[in-house]
C-alpha positions as CSV (number, residue, x, y, z in Angstrom):
1,X,-12.8,24.7,-14.5
2,X,-10.5,21.4,-14.2
3,X,-11.5,18.0,-15.7
4,X,-12.6,16.5,-12.4
5,X,-15.1,19.1,-11.7
6,X,-16.7,18.9,-15.0
7,X,-16.8,15.2,-14.8
8,X,-18.4,14.9,-11.5
9,X,-21.4,15.6,-12.8
10,X,-21.6,12.4,-14.5
11,X,-20.4,10.4,-11.8
12,X,-23.1,7.6,-11.1
13,X,-24.2,7.4,-7.9
14,X,-22.4,4.8,-6.0
15,X,-25.5,4.1,-3.5
16,X,-27.1,2.8,-6.1
17,X,-25.2,1.5,-8.9
18,X,-23.5,-1.8,-8.5
19,X,-19.8,-2.4,-8.5
20,X,-20.2,-4.3,-11.4
21,X,-22.7,-2.8,-13.3
22,X,-20.8,0.7,-12.5
23,X,-17.4,-0.9,-13.9
24,X,-19.5,-1.5,-17.5
25,X,-20.6,1.5,-17.8
26,X,-17.0,3.2,-17.0
27,X,-15.6,1.1,-19.6
28,X,-17.9,1.8,-22.2
29,X,-17.2,5.2,-21.6
30,X,-14.0,4.7,-22.1
31,X,-14.2,3.8,-25.5
32,X,-15.2,7.3,-26.8
33,X,-14.1,9.2,-23.8
34,X,-11.0,7.8,-22.5
35,X,-9.9,10.8,-20.5
36,X,-13.5,11.2,-18.8
37,X,-13.5,7.6,-17.8
38,X,-10.1,7.7,-16.1
39,X,-11.7,10.6,-13.8
40,X,-14.7,9.2,-13.1
41,X,-12.8,5.9,-12.5
42,X,-10.8,7.3,-10.0
43,X,-13.6,9.4,-8.2
44,X,-15.4,6.2,-8.1
45,X,-13.1,4.4,-6.0
46,X,-12.2,7.2,-3.9
47,X,-16.0,7.2,-3.0
48,X,-16.0,3.5,-2.4
49,X,-13.3,3.9,0.1
50,X,-14.8,6.6,1.7
51,X,-17.6,4.7,2.4
52,X,-15.3,1.7,3.5
53,X,-17.1,-0.8,0.6
54,X,-14.7,-3.9,0.9
55,X,-17.2,-6.0,-0.8
56,X,-17.3,-3.8,-4.0
57,X,-13.9,-3.3,-4.0
58,X,-13.5,-7.2,-4.2
59,X,-16.1,-7.3,-6.8
60,X,-14.0,-4.9,-8.9
61,X,-10.9,-6.7,-8.1
62,X,-12.1,-10.1,-9.3
63,X,-13.7,-8.3,-12.8
64,X,-10.4,-6.3,-13.2
65,X,-7.7,-7.6,-16.1
66,X,-4.2,-8.1,-16.2
67,X,-2.4,-4.8,-16.3
68,X,-0.7,-4.4,-20.0
69,X,0.6,-0.9,-19.3
70,X,1.9,-0.1,-15.7
71,X,5.2,1.8,-16.8
72,X,6.2,5.2,-16.0
73,X,5.3,7.5,-13.4
74,X,1.8,6.7,-11.7
75,X,-0.8,8.8,-9.0
76,X,-1.7,6.8,-6.0
77,X,-4.5,7.4,-3.6
78,X,-5.2,4.8,-0.6
79,X,-8.5,3.3,-1.1
80,X,-10.3,3.7,2.2
81,X,-8.7,2.6,5.2
82,X,-5.9,-0.2,6.5
83,X,-7.9,-2.9,8.2
84,X,-6.5,-6.5,9.4
85,X,-3.3,-5.6,11.5
86,X,-3.0,-4.3,15.2
87,X,-1.3,-1.0,14.3
88,X,-4.7,0.2,11.4
89,X,-6.0,2.0,14.4
90,X,-2.7,3.9,14.7
91,X,-1.7,4.7,10.9
92,X,-5.3,5.4,9.5
93,X,-6.1,9.1,11.8
94,X,-2.1,9.8,10.5
95,X,-3.2,9.3,6.6
96,X,-5.9,11.9,7.3
97,X,-3.0,14.2,8.2
98,X,-0.6,13.2,5.6
99,X,-1.4,10.2,3.5
100,X,2.8,10.4,2.7
101,X,2.4,7.9,-0.3
102,X,1.8,9.6,-3.5
103,X,2.3,6.6,-6.1
104,X,4.1,4.4,-7.8
105,X,6.9,4.4,-10.4
106,X,7.3,1.3,-12.7
107,X,10.2,0.7,-15.6
108,X,8.0,-2.4,-17.1
109,X,11.1,-3.9,-19.3
110,X,13.1,-4.4,-16.3
111,X,10.8,-5.6,-13.7
112,X,11.6,-2.8,-11.3
113,X,9.8,-0.2,-9.5
114,X,9.7,2.2,-6.1
115,X,7.5,4.1,-4.5
116,X,6.9,8.0,-3.9
117,X,5.9,9.9,-1.2
118,X,5.7,13.7,0.2
119,X,8.8,15.0,1.7
120,X,7.5,14.4,5.2
121,X,8.7,10.8,4.8
122,X,12.3,11.7,4.7
123,X,11.8,13.1,8.6
124,X,9.0,10.1,9.6
125,X,10.5,7.0,7.7
126,X,13.4,6.4,9.4
127,X,11.6,6.8,13.1
128,X,9.0,4.6,11.7
129,X,10.9,1.8,10.5
130,X,13.5,2.0,12.7
131,X,16.4,3.2,10.6
132,X,15.8,2.3,7.2
133,X,17.8,5.7,4.9
134,X,17.4,4.4,1.6
135,X,14.8,6.9,0.4
136,X,16.3,9.6,-1.8
137,X,14.6,13.0,-3.0
138,X,13.4,13.8,-6.6
139,X,11.5,16.6,-8.2
140,X,9.7,17.4,-4.4
141,X,8.8,13.9,-3.6
142,X,10.7,10.8,-1.5
143,X,11.5,8.0,-3.6
144,X,12.1,4.3,-2.0
145,X,10.8,0.9,-1.0
146,X,11.8,-0.4,-4.2
147,X,10.3,-4.2,-5.6
148,X,10.1,-6.2,-8.4
149,X,7.1,-7.0,-10.3
150,X,5.7,-9.8,-12.5
151,X,2.6,-11.1,-14.1
152,X,1.2,-13.7,-11.2
153,X,-2.0,-15.8,-10.4
154,X,-3.6,-13.6,-6.8
155,X,-2.8,-15.6,-3.9
156,X,-6.4,-15.3,-2.2
157,X,-9.7,-15.0,-3.5
158,X,-10.7,-13.6,-6.3
159,X,-7.8,-15.6,-8.0
160,X,-7.1,-13.5,-11.2
161,X,-4.5,-12.7,-13.2
162,X,-2.3,-9.8,-11.3
163,X,0.5,-7.8,-11.8
164,X,2.5,-8.8,-8.5
165,X,5.1,-6.4,-6.7
166,X,7.4,-8.2,-4.4
167,X,9.3,-6.2,-2.0
168,X,10.9,-8.7,-0.4
169,X,14.6,-8.7,-2.5
170,X,17.2,-8.6,-0.4
171,X,19.0,-6.2,-2.3
172,X,16.4,-3.7,-1.3
173,X,16.8,-3.8,2.0
174,X,13.3,-2.8,2.9
175,X,12.0,-3.0,6.7
176,X,10.4,-5.8,8.1
177,X,9.6,-4.7,11.5
178,X,6.0,-4.9,13.0
179,X,5.7,-0.9,12.9
180,X,6.1,-1.2,8.8
181,X,6.6,-5.0,7.7
182,X,6.8,-4.2,3.8
183,X,9.5,-6.8,3.2
184,X,6.3,-9.4,4.1
185,X,4.0,-8.0,1.8
186,X,3.0,-8.1,-1.9
187,X,0.7,-5.7,-3.9
188,X,-1.6,-7.2,-6.5
189,X,-2.6,-4.8,-9.3
190,X,-5.9,-5.4,-11.8
191,X,-6.7,-3.0,-14.2
192,X,-10.0,-2.0,-14.4
193,X,-10.3,1.0,-17.1
194,X,-7.5,2.2,-19.7
195,X,-5.1,3.8,-17.4
196,X,-6.6,3.4,-13.9
197,X,-5.6,0.2,-11.8
198,X,-6.9,-1.3,-8.5
199,X,-4.2,-2.9,-5.9
200,X,-4.6,-5.0,-2.8
201,X,-2.0,-5.1,-0.1
202,X,-1.4,-8.6,0.9
203,X,0.6,-9.5,4.3
204,X,2.2,-12.4,5.1
205,X,2.0,-13.2,9.0
206,X,1.9,-16.2,10.8
207,X,1.8,-18.6,8.5
208,X,-1.5,-16.5,6.6
209,X,-1.9,-14.4,3.7
210,X,-3.7,-11.8,4.9
211,X,-5.4,-8.8,2.9
212,X,-4.8,-5.4,4.5
213,X,-5.7,-2.4,2.7
214,X,-6.8,-1.4,-1.2
215,X,-5.4,1.0,-3.3
216,X,-5.5,2.6,-6.6
217,X,-2.8,3.9,-9.5
218,X,-3.8,6.2,-12.5
219,X,-1.7,7.3,-15.4
220,X,-2.0,11.4,-15.4
221,X,-5.2,12.1,-17.4
222,X,-4.5,13.2,-20.6
223,X,-1.1,11.2,-21.0
224,X,-1.2,8.3,-23.7
225,X,-1.3,5.1,-23.0
């Protein structure tokens, strides 16, 4: 039986627990059972995403801490659906078939990073992005969509201290077309429990900053922090 299956029985009822109350429980759990807390925080975020509870996700983000350990290869999950953009009604059904995105890799010292995607991205991304050809295969995944990152203040409420990801660096040549405007996005990330992070994707469009998605990252269960 895996650690994730074993821990599922200990997960609080997301229908009754408040987001901040649940986070407090998970942080207490992390003090003596860090791996179990990492698993249960991950499952809790997945449950909130499945029921589309953006209010709870916003509360959690506001209670997040400035990340200190974003380094190396982190697993990712999209928390819920894309929203706030016309293309969401097309992208969300496709993500149910193959989420494509698998996570991010960070070089904390250099302040750089990249995204990791499933192998199918090698076929579909050049079509969706109208010619982005900078994806590279590595260990069964595709790597690309590079970014720089640094500590910053959140641009929208809740305006907490975050690790902000900048995709607009010219040398990375990220796409900025309507169907895939990653050059005009900014990811903001906070730490919820040790090794588990909540992120939000912001899109700069029409002179405004628009929240379009939540995502999560975690260090592999059992790995040191």
